[in-house]
KOLMIBA-721433 format. One record per residue (C-alpha): residue number from 1; x, y, z. Coordinates in Angstrom, 3 decimals, padded with zeros to 6 digits. Example, Ala and Ser with C-alpha at 12.3 -4.5 7.8 and 13.67 -1.06 7.14 Angstrom:
BEGIN
(1; (012.300; -004.500; 007.800))
(2; (013.670; -001.060; 007.140))
END
This chain:
BEGIN
(1; (-038.986; -014.564; 011.118))
(2; (-037.432; -012.056; 009.268))
(3; (-037.014; -008.545; 010.464))
(4; (-036.000; -007.165; 007.434))
(5; (-038.495; -008.028; 004.765))
(6; (-037.497; -005.261; 002.135))
(7; (-033.933; -006.497; 001.425))
(8; (-033.243; -009.651; 003.503))
(9; (-030.033; -010.407; 001.175))
(10; (-028.640; -007.357; 003.022))
(11; (-030.138; -008.204; 006.031))
(12; (-028.557; -011.655; 006.303))
(13; (-025.457; -010.124; 005.099))
(14; (-025.473; -007.719; 007.992))
(15; (-026.144; -010.049; 010.530))
(16; (-023.340; -012.582; 009.445))
(17; (-020.808; -009.694; 010.001))
(18; (-022.547; -008.738; 013.357))
(19; (-023.200; -005.092; 012.316))
(20; (-026.369; -003.386; 013.247))
(21; (-027.564; -000.709; 010.847))
(22; (-025.980; 001.733; 012.957))
(23; (-022.518; 000.149; 012.807))
(24; (-023.283; -000.478; 008.632))
(25; (-023.815; 003.730; 008.411))
(26; (-020.983; 004.241; 010.687))
(27; (-018.917; 002.194; 008.495))
(28; (-020.423; 003.719; 005.294))
(29; (-019.737; 007.290; 006.934))
(30; (-016.054; 006.385; 007.078))
(31; (-015.624; 004.618; 004.045))
(32; (-016.992; 007.838; 002.353))
(33; (-014.757; 010.279; 004.143))
(34; (-011.416; 012.127; 002.562))
(35; (-007.983; 011.191; 003.576))
(36; (-007.712; 014.238; 005.319))
(37; (-010.671; 013.909; 007.123))
(38; (-009.931; 010.242; 007.858))
(39; (-006.447; 011.672; 009.543))
(40; (-008.514; 014.356; 011.300))
(41; (-010.789; 011.421; 012.962))
(42; (-007.834; 009.583; 013.783))
(43; (-006.207; 012.405; 015.785))
(44; (-009.419; 012.959; 017.562))
(45; (-009.665; 009.538; 018.494))
(46; (-006.147; 009.579; 019.501))
(47; (-006.523; 012.849; 022.111))
(48; (-010.280; 011.132; 023.673))
(49; (-007.610; 007.930; 024.278))
(50; (-005.190; 010.503; 025.991))
(51; (-007.952; 011.833; 027.928))
(52; (-009.418; 008.755; 029.068))
(53; (-005.926; 007.559; 030.176))
(54; (-005.927; 010.992; 032.209))
(55; (-009.437; 010.526; 033.858))
(56; (-008.451; 006.617; 034.837))
(57; (-005.159; 007.550; 036.346))
(58; (-006.770; 010.133; 038.120))
(59; (-009.354; 007.376; 039.328))
(60; (-006.990; 004.806; 039.916))
(61; (-008.316; 002.598; 037.516))
(62; (-005.208; 001.060; 036.276))
(63; (-006.377; -001.676; 033.666))
(64; (-008.531; 001.470; 031.768))
(65; (-005.402; 003.596; 032.248))
(66; (-003.490; 001.019; 030.152))
(67; (-006.244; -000.120; 027.799))
(68; (-006.505; 003.816; 026.459))
(69; (-002.681; 004.471; 026.442))
(70; (-002.407; 001.168; 024.377))
(71; (-005.409; 002.429; 021.962))
(72; (-003.254; 005.528; 021.824))
(73; (-000.174; 004.127; 020.893))
(74; (-001.771; 001.957; 018.402))
(75; (-002.935; 005.229; 016.329))
(76; (000.334; 006.848; 016.437))
(77; (002.426; 003.986; 015.276))
(78; (-000.141; 003.250; 012.354))
(79; (000.157; 006.918; 011.880))
(80; (003.956; 006.431; 011.689))
(81; (003.627; 003.259; 009.361))
(82; (001.525; 004.898; 006.941))
(83; (004.093; 008.563; 006.852))
(84; (005.130; 009.053; 003.001))
(85; (008.836; 009.286; 003.270))
(86; (009.034; 011.001; 000.325))
(87; (007.474; 014.222; 001.627))
(88; (009.697; 016.677; 003.663))
(89; (007.249; 016.901; 006.452))
(90; (006.855; 012.990; 006.892))
(91; (010.626; 013.018; 008.593))
(92; (009.341; 015.903; 010.957))
(93; (006.079; 013.585; 012.032))
(94; (008.123; 010.286; 012.157))
(95; (010.065; 012.359; 015.003))
(96; (006.960; 013.893; 016.747))
(97; (005.547; 010.243; 016.643))
(98; (008.917; 008.526; 018.152))
(99; (008.577; 011.233; 020.573))
(100; (005.143; 011.133; 021.787))
(101; (005.330; 006.873; 021.716))
(102; (008.510; 007.493; 024.342))
(103; (006.482; 009.879; 026.663))
(104; (003.432; 007.006; 026.434))
(105; (006.393; 004.719; 027.836))
(106; (007.707; 006.588; 030.468))
(107; (004.061; 007.045; 031.114))
(108; (003.167; 003.859; 031.342))
(109; (006.420; 002.986; 033.647))
(110; (005.536; 005.904; 035.949))
(111; (001.992; 006.371; 036.236))
(112; (001.221; 008.970; 038.825))
(113; (004.817; 010.089; 039.109))
(114; (004.657; 011.128; 035.093))
(115; (001.067; 011.900; 034.838))
(116; (002.233; 015.270; 034.186))
(117; (003.204; 014.336; 030.588))
(118; (-000.236; 013.488; 029.743))
(119; (-001.713; 017.256; 029.084))
(120; (001.299; 017.982; 027.022))
(121; (000.788; 014.882; 024.680))
(122; (-002.950; 016.239; 024.376))
(123; (-001.656; 019.800; 023.774))
(124; (000.695; 018.074; 020.811))
(125; (-002.036; 016.086; 019.395))
(126; (-004.875; 018.930; 019.329))
(127; (-002.401; 021.166; 017.753))
(128; (-001.521; 018.835; 015.099))
(129; (-005.150; 017.707; 014.531))
(130; (-005.990; 021.351; 014.122))
(131; (-003.199; 021.549; 011.360))
(132; (-004.122; 018.851; 009.512))
(133; (-008.100; 020.018; 009.865))
(134; (-007.164; 023.856; 008.431))
(135; (-005.005; 021.953; 005.553))
(136; (-007.518; 019.653; 004.795))
(137; (-010.364; 022.482; 004.377))
(138; (-007.832; 024.762; 002.505))
(139; (-006.973; 021.635; -000.143))
(140; (-011.056; 020.684; 000.158))
(141; (-011.964; 024.390; -000.347))
(142; (-008.851; 024.660; -003.205))
(143; (-010.092; 021.680; -005.364))
(144; (-013.878; 022.300; -005.611))
(145; (-014.754; 023.146; -009.263))
(146; (-017.538; 025.787; -009.766))
(147; (-020.143; 025.370; -012.047))
(148; (-020.054; 027.977; -014.655))
(149; (-023.328; 028.376; -017.126))
(150; (-023.237; 029.827; -020.532))
(151; (-025.880; 031.943; -021.741))
(152; (-026.999; 032.533; -024.765))
END
């Protein structure tokens, strides 16, 4: 019995990938984002991971804490690897990412003793996200071509 009769080929392709319609929609949303929007999305996810890690540490759920710190580190490593080093700001971002990775290592090693580092990292990531979001909006609005009408 087919659940999706209108487009069975699409349904089968999605079933093979293990994607439900919501996952497909989510993937299409991400694929249609600009680079600035994707960067802001990654920064938002990294902030969520830090906040989850902080809550897990407070609740002494160390496995969840480690998982969330690991997710955060993966995002930071990805951002670091994708820097265009020909841009002057990339060197500053590389140092910032290195600092964040160093701090997460300290937090992992010290847990409760170094828990005070997490809010500082959240602040750094929030400021970074807000800066990139603002720059992305300026870039997007400055490159919009306005429609001109010719009146005869």
